[in-house]
C-alpha positions in Angstrom: -10.7 3.9 -22.7 -7.0 2.8 -23.1 -5.0 2.5 -19.7 -2.0 5.1 -20.0 1.5 4.6 -19.7 3.4 6.5 -17.1 5.0 9.0 -19.8 1.3 9.8 -20.8 0.1 10.1 -17.0 3.4 12.1 -16.1 3.5 14.1 -19.2 7.4 14.1 -19.0 8.1 14.3 -22.8 10.7 11.4 -22.3 9.2 8.9 -24.7 10.5 8.4 -28.4 9.5 11.3 -30.4 8.5 13.1 -27.0 9.0 16.9 -26.3 11.8 16.1 -24.0 13.5 13.5 -25.9 16.5 15.6 -27.4 17.2 17.8 -24.2 16.8 14.7 -21.7 17.0 11.5 -23.6 14.6 8.8 -23.7 13.7 7.1 -20.8 14.5 3.5 -20.3 11.0 2.8 -19.3 9.7 3.7 -22.9 12.1 1.4 -24.7 12.1 -1.4 -22.1 10.7 -4.1 -24.3 11.0 -7.0 -22.0 8.1 -5.8 -20.0 5.6 -5.1 -23.1 2.1 -5.3 -22.2 2.6 -6.1 -18.5 -0.1 -4.2 -16.6 -1.5 -3.5 -20.0 1.3 -1.0 -20.9 3.7 -0.4 -23.7 7.0 -1.4 -23.0 7.4 -0.7 -19.3 4.9 2.2 -19.3 2.9 0.4 -16.6 5.9 -1.3 -14.8 8.0 1.8 -14.4 8.5 1.5 -10.7 10.7 -1.6 -11.5 13.2 0.1 -14.2 16.3 1.8 -13.0 17.0 5.0 -14.6 13.4 6.6 -15.0 12.8 10.3 -14.4 10.7 11.2 -11.4 10.3 14.3 -9.6 12.6 16.2 -11.9 15.7 14.0 -11.7 16.9 10.6 -13.0 16.1 7.8 -10.3 18.9 5.0 -9.6 18.3 1.6 -9.0 15.3 -0.1 -8.0 16.4 -0.4 -4.4 17.0 3.4 -4.3 13.9 4.4 -5.8 11.2 2.0 -4.7 10.1 4.1 -1.6 9.1 6.9 -3.7 7.4 4.8 -6.3 5.1 3.4 -3.5 4.0 6.8 -2.8 3.6 7.7 -6.6 0.3 8.9 -7.9 0.9 6.8 -11.0 1.8 3.5 -9.3 -1.4 4.2 -7.2 -3.7 4.3 -10.6 -2.0 1.2 -11.9 -2.5 -0.8 -8.7 -6.1 0.4 -8.6 -6.7 -0.2 -12.3 -5.1 -3.7 -12.5 -6.5 -4.9 -9.0 -5.8 -8.7 -8.5 -4.5 -8.8 -11.9 -1.5 -6.4 -11.2 1.7 -8.1 -12.1 3.8 -8.1 -8.7 7.0 -6.3 -8.6 8.8 -9.5 -7.6 7.5 -11.0 -11.0 8.4 -8.0 -12.7 12.1 -7.9 -11.5 12.3 -11.5 -12.1 11.2 -11.1 -15.8 14.0 -8.6 -16.2 16.7 -10.9 -14.7 15.7 -13.8 -16.6 16.2 -12.1 -20.0 19.4 -10.5 -19.0 21.0 -13.9 -18.8 
């Protein structure tokens, strides 16, 4: 069975072609190509906690620093952590990958 991306797990509909794309826009997680394949996800679909502007709990989240506390308690984050085990790409490495490709 394929591992789910956050938009599949949360059913937010903000992926490209999703049910809420027109109303809420495409989530930055769904189009963040720099993180494609990390933790076996599409784009940042399994590294969403490190991407600013994702939608959680019904509202758009801000920067990583502002949202990480919520993410650490998220059922999807816990699932990815469990599924990936010792192969989980660390948040530090994810952020480093985002920053290195911005330069």
